[in-house]
C-alpha positions in Angstrom: -18.4 19.0 9.9 -17.0 18.8 6.4 -20.4 19.4 4.8 -21.0 22.3 7.2 -17.7 23.9 6.3 -18.4 23.6 2.6 -21.8 25.3 3.1 -20.2 28.2 4.9 -17.6 28.7 2.2 -19.5 28.0 -0.9 -23.1 26.7 -0.8 -23.0 25.7 -4.5 -20.3 23.1 -3.8 -21.8 21.8 -0.6 -23.6 18.9 -2.3 -20.5 17.8 -4.2 -18.4 18.0 -1.1 -20.9 15.9 0.9 -21.1 13.3 -1.9 -17.3 12.9 -2.1 -16.9 12.7 1.7 -19.6 10.0 1.9 -18.1 8.1 -0.9 -14.7 8.1 0.8 -16.0 7.3 4.3 -18.3 4.4 3.2 -15.5 1.8 3.3 -14.6 2.7 6.8 -18.1 1.8 8.0 -18.6 -1.4 6.1 -15.4 -3.3 5.9 -16.2 -6.5 7.9 -16.5 -9.6 5.9 -19.8 -11.4 5.9 -19.6 -14.3 8.3 -17.0 -12.8 10.6 -18.6 -13.1 14.1 -17.4 -11.5 17.3 -16.2 -13.5 20.2 -18.1 -13.0 23.4 -16.0 -13.6 26.5 -17.2 -14.7 29.9 -15.7 -13.2 33.0 -12.5 -15.0 33.9 -12.1 -16.7 30.5 -8.6 -17.1 29.2 -7.5 -14.7 26.4 -4.9 -15.8 24.0 -2.2 -13.1 23.2 -0.3 -13.7 20.0 2.6 -11.9 18.4 3.0 -11.3 14.7 6.5 -9.9 13.9 9.1 -7.3 14.6 8.9 -4.5 12.0 10.8 -1.3 11.4 10.4 1.7 9.2 14.1 2.2 9.0 15.0 -1.3 7.6 11.7 -2.6 6.0 12.8 -6.1 7.0 10.4 -8.0 9.3 11.8 -10.5 11.8 10.2 -13.2 13.8 9.4 -12.2 17.3 11.5 -14.9 18.9 14.6 -14.0 16.9 15.3 -12.0 20.0 15.4 -14.0 23.3 12.1 -12.9 24.7 10.3 -14.9 27.3 8.9 -18.1 25.8 8.2 -20.4 28.8 5.4 -22.8 27.8 5.4 -21.7 24.1 6.0 -24.2 21.3 8.3 -22.3 19.0 7.9 -24.9 16.3 4.1 -24.3 16.0 2.9 -21.2 14.1 -0.6 -20.1 13.1 -1.7 -21.0 9.6 -1.2 -18.0 7.3 -2.7 -17.1 3.9 -0.6 -16.3 0.9 -0.8 -12.6 1.5 0.5 -12.9 5.1 3.4 -15.1 4.0 4.4 -12.5 1.3 4.2 -9.8 4.0 6.6 -11.7 6.2 4.1 -12.4 9.0 4.9 -15.2 11.4 2.3 -15.5 14.2 3.3 -17.3 17.5 1.7 -17.8 20.9 3.1 -15.8 23.9 3.3 -16.6 27.6 1.2 -13.6 28.6 -1.8 -14.8 30.7 -4.9 -12.6 30.4 -8.2 -13.4 32.0 -11.3 -11.4 31.1 -12.2 -8.7 33.6 -9.4 -9.6 36.0 -6.9 -6.8 36.4 -3.3 -7.8 37.2 -0.5 -5.6 38.4 3.3 -6.2 38.3 3.0 -9.7 37.1 6.3 -11.4 36.5 6.6 -12.9 33.0 10.1 -14.3 33.5 13.6 -13.5 34.5 16.3 -13.8 31.8 20.1 -13.6 31.8 21.6 -12.4 28.6 25.1 -12.7 27.4 27.0 -10.1 25.4 25.7 -11.2 21.9 22.1 -11.3 23.1 22.4 -7.8 24.6 23.9 -6.5 21.3 20.9 -8.0 19.4 18.5 -6.2 21.6 20.5 -2.9 21.3 20.6 -3.2 17.5 16.9 -3.7 17.3 16.3 -0.7 19.5 18.6 1.5 17.5 16.9 0.5 14.3 13.5 1.3 15.8 11.9 -2.1 15.7 8.4 -2.5 17.0 6.7 -5.5 18.5 3.3 -6.3 17.0 1.0 -8.3 19.3 -2.6 -9.5 18.6 -5.5 -10.0 20.9 -8.9 -11.0 19.5 -7.7 -10.1 16.0 -6.8 -6.6 17.2 -3.2 -5.3 16.9 -1.7 -3.8 20.0 -1.1 0.0 19.7 0.3 2.9 21.7 -2.3 5.6 22.1 -1.5 9.1 21.0 -3.5 12.1 22.1 -3.7 15.4 20.2 -5.6 18.5 21.3 -7.3 20.9 18.9 -6.2 24.4 19.9 -9.4 26.1 18.5 -12.0 23.7 19.9 -10.2 22.2 22.8 -11.2 18.7 21.7 -8.8 15.8 22.4 -8.5 13.2 19.6 -7.0 9.8 20.2 -5.0 7.9 17.5 -3.1 4.7 17.5 0.6 4.0 16.7 0.8 0.3 15.8 3.0 -1.9 17.9 5.4 -0.8 20.7 9.1 -0.2 20.4 11.7 -2.8 21.6 13.6 0.0 23.3 14.8 3.6 22.8 18.1 5.4 22.4 19.1 8.4 24.5 21.8 10.5 22.9 21.9 12.9 25.9 20.2 15.7 24.2 16.5 14.7 24.8 14.9 12.8 27.7 14.2 9.2 26.9 10.5 9.3 27.8 8.1 11.5 29.6 8.9 11.5 33.2 11.6 8.9 32.8 14.7 9.3 35.0 17.6 7.8 33.1 21.3 8.1 33.9 22.4 11.5 32.5 24.7 11.3 29.5 27.2 13.9 28.3 26.2 15.6 25.0 29.3 14.3 23.3 29.3 10.9 25.0 28.1 7.6 23.5 24.5 6.8 22.9 22.7 4.9 25.6 20.2 2.2 24.7 17.4 1.3 27.0 15.1 -1.8 26.9 11.3 -1.7 27.4 10.8 -4.6 29.9 7.5 -3.6 31.5 4.3 -3.4 29.6 1.1 -1.8 30.8 -1.8 -3.3 28.8 -5.2 -1.6 28.7 -7.9 -3.7 27.2 -11.1 -1.8 26.2 -14.2 -4.0 26.6 -17.8 -3.4 25.7 -20.4 -5.1 28.0 -24.0 -4.5 26.9 -26.1 -6.8 29.0 -29.3 -5.6 27.3 -28.2 -7.2 24.0 -26.0 -10.1 24.9 -24.5 -11.9 27.8 -20.8 -11.9 26.8 -18.1 -9.3 26.8 -16.4 -8.1 23.6 -12.9 -6.7 23.1 -13.0 -3.3 21.3 -9.4 -2.0 22.0 -5.9 -3.2 22.8 -3.5 -0.6 24.1 -0.1 -0.7 25.6 2.3 1.7 27.4 5.9 0.4 27.3 8.1 1.3 30.3 11.8 0.7 30.8 12.6 0.0 34.4 15.6 -1.5 36.2 13.9 -4.0 38.5 15.7 -4.8 41.7 15.1 -7.4 44.5 16.6 -8.1 47.9 15.8 -11.7 48.8 16.7 -14.7 46.8 13.8 -15.6 44.4 13.0 -18.9 42.8 12.2 -17.5 39.4 10.8 -20.8 38.1 8.0 -20.7 40.7 7.5 -16.9 40.4 7.0 -16.9 36.6 3.5 -15.8 35.7 2.7 -14.7 39.3 2.3 -11.2 40.6 5.2 -9.7 42.5 4.8 -9.7 46.3 2.0 -12.3 46.3 1.8 -13.8 49.8 5.1 -12.2 50.5 6.9 -14.0 47.8 8.5 -13.0 44.5 9.0 -9.5 45.9 10.5 -6.7 43.8 11.6 -3.3 45.1 10.2 -1.5 42.0 6.6 -2.8 42.0 4.2 -5.3 43.5 0.6 -6.3 43.1 -0.3 -3.4 45.4 2.1 -0.8 44.0 2.2 0.3 40.4 5.3 0.8 38.5 6.5 4.4 38.6 8.9 6.1 36.2 10.9 7.7 39.0 13.4 4.8 39.0 16.4 4.2 36.7 15.6 2.7 33.3 16.8 -0.7 32.0 20.1 0.2 30.5 21.7 -2.1 27.9 25.5 -2.2 27.7 26.5 -4.0 24.6 30.2 -3.9 25.4 29.7 -5.3 28.9 31.4 -8.7 29.2 29.3 -9.9 32.2 25.8 -11.2 31.7 22.9 -8.8 32.0 19.8 -9.6 34.1 16.4 -8.5 32.8 13.2 -9.1 34.7 10.1 -8.9 32.4 6.9 -7.8 34.0 3.5 -6.5 32.8 0.2 -5.0 34.0 -3.3 -5.8 32.7 -6.2 -3.4 33.1 -9.7 -3.8 31.7 -11.5 -0.6 31.0 -15.2 -0.3 29.9 -15.7 1.5 26.6 -18.8 2.7 24.7 -17.1 1.7 21.4 -19.1 -1.0 19.6 -17.6 -4.1 18.2 -18.5 -3.1 14.6 -16.6 0.2 14.9 -13.6 -0.9 17.0 -11.2 -0.4 14.0 -12.1 3.3 13.6 -9.4 4.4 16.0 -6.8 2.3 14.2 -7.8 3.8 10.9 -7.9 7.4 12.1 -4.8 9.2 10.8 -3.0 11.6 13.1 -2.9 14.0 10.1 -5.7 16.4 9.5 -8.3 14.3 7.6 -10.1 17.4 6.3 -6.9 18.6 4.6 -6.5 15.3 2.9 -10.2 15.3 1.7 -10.1 18.8 0.4 -6.8 18.2 -1.4 -8.3 15.3 -3.3 -11.4 17.3 -4.0 -9.3 20.2 -5.3 -7.5 17.8 -7.7 -10.8 16.5 -8.8 -12.2 19.9 -9.5 -9.0 21.0 -11.4 -9.0 17.9 -13.6 -12.8 18.2 -14.2 -12.2 21.8 -15.3 -9.3 20.9 -17.5 -11.3 18.0 -19.0 -14.1 20.4 -19.9 -11.7 22.8 -21.6 -10.0 20.1 -23.5 -13.2 18.5 -24.6 -14.6 21.9 -25.8 -11.5 22.8 -27.7 -11.3 19.3 -29.4 -15.0 19.3 -30.3 -14.8 22.8 -31.8 -11.5 22.2 -33.6 -12.5 18.9 -35.1 -15.9 20.2 -36.1 -14.2 23.1 -37.9 -11.9 20.5 -39.6 -14.9 18.5 -40.8 -16.6 21.6 -42.2 -13.5 22.6 -44.1 -13.0 19.1 -45.5 -16.6 18.9 -46.6 -16.2 22.2 -48.4 -13.1 20.9 -50.2 -15.2 18.1 -51.7 -17.0 20.7 -53.8 -13.7 22.4 -55.0 -11.5 21.4 -57.8 -9.9 18.0 -57.8 -6.5 19.7 -57.8 -7.0 21.2 -54.4 -4.5 19.9 -51.9 -5.5 18.3 -48.7 -4.2 19.8 -45.5 -4.0 18.9 -41.8 -4.6 15.4 -40.4 -6.7 14.3 -43.5 -3.5 14.4 -45.5 -2.1 11.3 -43.9 -5.2 9.2 -44.2 -3.3 6.7 -46.4 -0.6 6.1 -43.8 -2.3 6.7 -40.4 -3.2 3.0 -40.0 0.1 1.6 -41.3 1.3 -1.1 -38.9 4.1 0.2 -36.6 7.5 -1.3 -36.1 7.5 -4.1 -33.6 3.7 -4.4 -33.8 3.7 -7.7 -32.0 5.4 -6.2 -29.0 2.9 -3.4 -29.0 0.1 -6.0 -28.9 1.8 -7.7 -26.0 2.0 -4.5 -24.0 -1.6 -3.6 -24.8 -2.8 -7.0 -23.6 -0.8 -6.9 -20.4 -1.9 -3.3 -19.6 -5.6 -4.3 -20.1 -5.1 -7.3 -17.8 -3.6 -5.1 -15.1 -6.2 -2.3 -15.6 -9.2 -4.8 -15.2 -7.5 -6.4 -12.2 -7.1 -3.0 -10.6 -10.7 -2.1 -11.2 -11.9 -5.4 -9.7 -9.6 -4.9 -6.7 -10.9 -1.4 -6.0 -14.5 -2.7 -6.3 -13.9 -5.4 -3.7 -12.1 -3.0 -1.5 -14.9 -0.4 -1.7 -17.4 -3.1 -0.8 -15.5 -4.0 2.3 -14.1 -7.4 1.4 -10.5 -6.4 1.9 -10.5 -5.0 5.4 -7.5 -4.6 7.7 -9.1 -7.2 10.0 -8.4 -9.8 7.3 -4.6 -9.7 7.2 -3.0 -10.3 3.8 -6.3 -10.3 2.0 -5.4 -7.3 -0.2 -2.2 -8.9 -1.6 -3.8 -12.3 -1.9 -6.8 -10.9 -3.8 -4.5 -8.9 -6.0 -2.6 -12.0 -7.1 -5.7 -14.2 -7.7 -7.5 -11.5 -9.6 -4.5 -10.8 -11.8 -4.1 -14.5 -12.5 -7.7 -15.0 -13.7 -7.7 -11.8 -15.7 -5.2 -13.3 -18.0 -8.2 -14.3 -20.1 -8.8 -10.7 -21.0 -5.2 -9.9 -21.5 -4.8 -12.7 -24.1 -8.0 -11.8 -25.8 -7.0 -8.1 -26.2 -3.4 -8.9 -27.3 -4.7 -11.4 -30.0 -7.2 -8.9 -31.4 -4.6 -6.3 -32.0 -2.0 -8.9 -33.1 -4.4 -10.1 -35.9 -5.2 -6.5 -36.8 -1.5 -6.0 -37.4 -1.6 -9.1 -39.7 0.4 -11.3 -37.4 0.5 -15.1 -37.9 2.1 -16.6 -34.9 -0.6 -15.9 -32.4 0.5 -18.7 -29.9 3.9 -17.0 -29.6 2.3 -13.7 -29.1 0.0 -15.1 -26.4 2.9 -16.7 -24.6 4.8 -13.4 -24.6 1.7 -11.8 -23.2 1.6 -14.4 -20.4 5.3 -14.3 -19.7 6.6 -10.7 -20.1 5.2 -8.8 -17.1 4.9 -11.8 -14.7 8.4 -13.0 -15.7 10.2 -9.7 -15.3 8.3 -9.0 -12.0 9.1 -12.5 -10.7 12.8 -12.0 -11.6 13.1 -8.7 -9.7 11.1 -10.2 -6.8 13.4 -13.3 -6.7 16.6 -11.1 -6.6 15.1 -9.0 -3.8 14.1 -12.2 -2.0 17.7 -13.4 -2.1 18.8 -10.2 -0.4 16.2 -10.7 2.3 17.4 -14.3 2.8 20.8 -12.9 3.3 19.5 -10.8 6.2 17.8 -13.8 7.8 14.5 -11.9 7.8 11.0 -13.5 8.0 10.1 -11.4 5.0 12.0 -14.0 2.8 9.4 -16.0 0.9 9.9 -19.8 1.4 10.6 -22.0 -1.5 7.2 -23.6 -1.1 5.5 -20.3 -1.6 7.7 -19.5 -4.6 6.6 -22.8 -6.1 3.0 -21.9 -5.4 3.4 -18.5 -7.2 5.0 -20.3 -10.2 2.2 -22.8 -10.2 -0.4 -19.9 -10.3 1.5 -18.2 -13.1 2.3 -21.2 -15.3 -0.6 -23.4 -14.4 -3.5 -20.9 -14.3 -2.5 -17.5 -15.8 -0.6 -18.7 -18.8 -3.3 -21.3 -19.9 -6.1 -18.7 -19.5 -4.1 -16.2 -21.6 -3.8 -18.8 -24.3 -7.6 -19.5 -24.1 -8.3 -15.8 -24.4 -5.9 -15.4 -27.3 -7.5 -18.4 -29.1 -10.9 -16.7 -29.0 -9.5 -13.3 -29.8 -7.6 -14.4 -32.8 -10.6 -16.3 -34.2 -12.8 -13.2 -34.4 -12.8 -11.1 -37.5 -9.9 -8.6 -37.5 -10.6 -4.9 -36.7 -11.2 -3.0 -39.9 -9.8 0.4 -40.7 -12.0 3.2 -42.2 -9.3 4.0 -44.8 -7.0 2.1 -47.1 -3.2 2.1 -46.4 -0.9 3.2 -49.3 1.7 0.8 -50.5 4.5 3.4 -50.3 5.0 5.2 -47.0 4.7 8.9 -47.0 7.7 11.0 -45.9 7.2 12.6 -42.5 8.1 16.3 -42.4 10.1 17.7 -39.6 7.9 18.5 -36.6 8.0 21.6 -34.5 9.9 21.4 -31.2 6.8 21.2 -29.1 5.5 18.1 -30.9 8.6 15.9 -30.7 8.7 12.8 -28.5 10.6 14.3 -25.6 8.1 17.1 -25.2 5.3 14.5 -25.3 7.0 12.7 -22.4 7.3 15.9 -20.4 3.8 17.3 -21.1 1.8 14.1 -21.0 3.2 12.9 -17.7 2.9 16.1 -15.7 -0.9 16.5 -15.8 -1.9 13.0 -14.8 0.6 12.7 -12.1 -0.1 16.2 -10.8 -3.8 15.3 -10.4 -3.0 12.2 -8.2 0.3 12.9 -6.4 -1.5 13.8 -3.2 -3.1 10.4 -3.0 0.2 8.8 -4.0 1.8 10.4 -1.0 -0.8 8.8 1.3 -0.5 5.4 -0.4 3.3 5.5 0.0 3.0 6.4 3.6 0.6 3.6 4.2 2.9 1.0 2.6 6.3 2.1 3.9 5.3 3.6 7.3 3.2 0.5 8.2 -0.1 2.3 8.5 -3.6 1.3 7.5 -5.1 2.6 4.3 -8.9 2.6 4.2 -10.1 5.4 1.9 -10.7 3.2 -1.0 -13.6 5.4 -2.1 -11.1 8.2 -2.6 -8.6 5.9 -4.2 -11.2 4.7 -6.7 -12.1 8.3 -7.5 -8.4 9.1 -8.0 -8.1 6.1 -10.3 -10.9 7.4 -12.5 -9.4 10.8 -12.6 -6.0 9.4 -13.6 -7.4 7.3 -16.4 -9.6 10.1 -17.8 -6.6 12.5 -17.7 -4.3 10.0 -19.5 -6.9 9.4 -22.2 -7.6 13.1 -22.8 -4.0 14.4 -22.8 -3.0 11.5 -25.1 -5.8 12.2 -27.6 -4.9 15.9 -27.7 -1.2 15.2 -28.3 -2.0 12.7 -31.0 -4.3 15.2 -32.7 -1.4 17.8 -32.8 0.9 15.1 -34.1 -1.4 14.2 -37.0 -1.9 17.8 -37.9 1.9 18.0 -38.4 1.5 15.1 -40.9 3.3 12.6 -38.5 1.4 9.3 -38.7 3.7 7.4 -36.3 1.3 7.6 -33.5 1.0 4.0 -32.3 4.0 3.7 -30.0 4.0 7.4 -29.1 0.5 7.3 -27.8 1.4 4.4 -25.6 4.6 5.9 -24.2 3.2 9.4 -23.9 0.4 8.2 -21.7 2.6 5.8 -19.7 5.4 8.3 -19.1 3.6 9.5 -16.0 5.1 6.4 -14.4 8.5 8.0 -14.7 7.3 10.9 -12.5 5.9 8.3 -10.1 9.2 6.6 -9.8 11.2 9.8 -9.4 8.7 11.0 -6.8 9.0 7.7 -4.9 12.8 8.1 -4.8 12.4 11.6 -3.5 9.9 10.4 -0.9 12.1 7.5 0.2 15.1 9.8 0.8 13.1 12.6 2.4 10.6 10.7 4.6 12.3 7.3 5.3 15.6 7.2 7.2 16.7 3.8 6.0 19.4 2.3 8.0 20.6 -0.5 5.8 21.7 -0.7 2.1 19.4 -3.7 1.7 16.4 -1.6 2.7 17.3 0.9 0.0 17.5 -1.8 -2.6 14.2 -3.3 -1.5 12.5 0.1 -1.7 13.9 0.8 -5.2 13.1 -2.7 -6.4 9.5 -2.7 -5.2 8.8 0.9 -6.5 10.3 -0.2 -9.8 7.7 -3.0 -10.0 4.9 -0.5 -9.1 6.1 2.0 -11.6 6.3 -0.7 -14.3 2.7 -1.7 -13.6 1.7 1.9 -13.6 3.3 2.4 -17.0 1.5 -0.6 -18.5 -1.9 0.5 -17.2 -1.8 4.2 -18.1 -0.1 3.4 -21.5 -2.8 1.0 -22.5 -5.6 3.3 -21.5 -4.0 6.2 -23.4 -3.4 4.0 -26.5 -7.0 2.6 -26.5 -8.4 6.1 -26.2 -6.2 7.3 -29.0 -7.1 4.3 -31.2 -10.8 5.0 -30.8 -10.3 8.7 -31.5 -8.3 8.1 -34.7 -10.8 5.5 -36.1 -13.6 7.9 -35.3 -12.3 11.0 -37.0 -11.1 9.1 -40.1 -14.3 7.2 -40.3 -16.3 10.5 -40.3 -14.7 12.0 -43.4 -15.1 11.2 -47.0 -12.0 9.7 -48.6 -11.8 9.1 -52.4 
């Protein structure tokens, strides 16, 4: 449809649109890891339902499922599923549940358990409901989701999307109905909020049974509809015997609200929680299970989870628009630079035939100082090496993601791969840092290599540790255990630091980078530069263009991270990364050229900072996004958001700064190597 729309609007752009769309959609069709085999169920086979964590957009603090007194009969709360490093850092804790599913056997009004909660336990449920916590269950490696349906007004087509997890409860403030068709006790507009608990779950399991290709049945969807219902019963019930049995079976375990022959209706009062009530509160937990045939294939069962409720075409054309704008600007910048520099070369060649007393003008005038080592040259080498390490790590991460090795089906794989790739890329970081350190005539290369290995990981680990202490204070499962912290330290000090030293050893042994011109012994005085060339203007100008080209994708990435959504358009993300790096390189080269034309040869640090200053825009935009899109309920959540975005912006600064510096360094060496210097 996108290609057809492009042909209708502009046939000349149709091929480009189709290419970009295919590039972006490729990861969605090929993200299953080699060797991951589907599970074929037999009719009546037991199906294990697991639960991952309680998560909330308002707090960003995950909690273990059983931190609330849910039903846990027959579940060993001390036994959890083995997790990888990425899952532990995400705060995942996977437990078994007492839900009993059997393939192709529908169940109605099955009693899970009956619990009596005291005042503190009711307050815990009410707080979780007010903070919009959601329960995340897993069946056959598929997360449970609430289906959302949207209708296209023009075409009349109905599209289904998923909202991950289901809420613990909901809050009725008296101004809006609690749920569609739900009859709750009316509340006065100015009265206190009423909190309701979802204690009945209607599960729908989508299955694919293709007898022509296989004998087993495969799960292709896991949906849930949560309902809040005040269960009532007349006769005395032995709840221990009725647990895990349908209500009304053989005349036993009878409930007035539902039975194995009567579905739960929403025309009954909801399960109201009264946190201030001194008496105990009785809650009866029930659930339905329905198996529904589906034409969805097992290989494409994640497509509905990955489908965004937003208009995908708007997202695609926004990215395409940014790409076309940056491509157009790149062509203009390249044309101007080539024509201007070519004219400079012609003028300087003509001056060679003039009298010896003819004064040099423009950037050629500072040829004796342009390669003078800057202040704090060692620190500049450290920043360059760290940025190169991060840039190479990001490129490899994008490559693996585009090839489908980091799928949402493999939980925690993205974060785990990011850590391991960064650790092993320390070899390139040390090598690059040592090469520039020797070029600056540094002697203590070991110290330089250790700073390269320690600066970024150390500062990041320090911020992470302080945030982890805050999470510990909230008793959240997102707090990283000491064993995992020790493993991270071991990866840093035992693998990354030695590899950085090895890379620095080989980098320092190579011949130093030679300059095309000699450096004068006495530094030249720098004249006062125009207002549009000073450092502050560089920061404003150089940061706007790169960030303006990628801010649309930044919005989607932030939404995926902080709104707990899946991000799968890694093809687009890789394209945006290329756009960002090209824009940073071009704008930094242009600003350096203007600076040299003003006889200012202090370009080393300015080229790094000018290119990296787009990270300031990223940080400020993330702050705006956090306060406009995220209604954070706790001060700790705000601190976590700011801390993690500070780490992301810091990494962004190192990557873009290094790319801009390397492009400027190549540009300066090229133009001064092309002219004749006496």
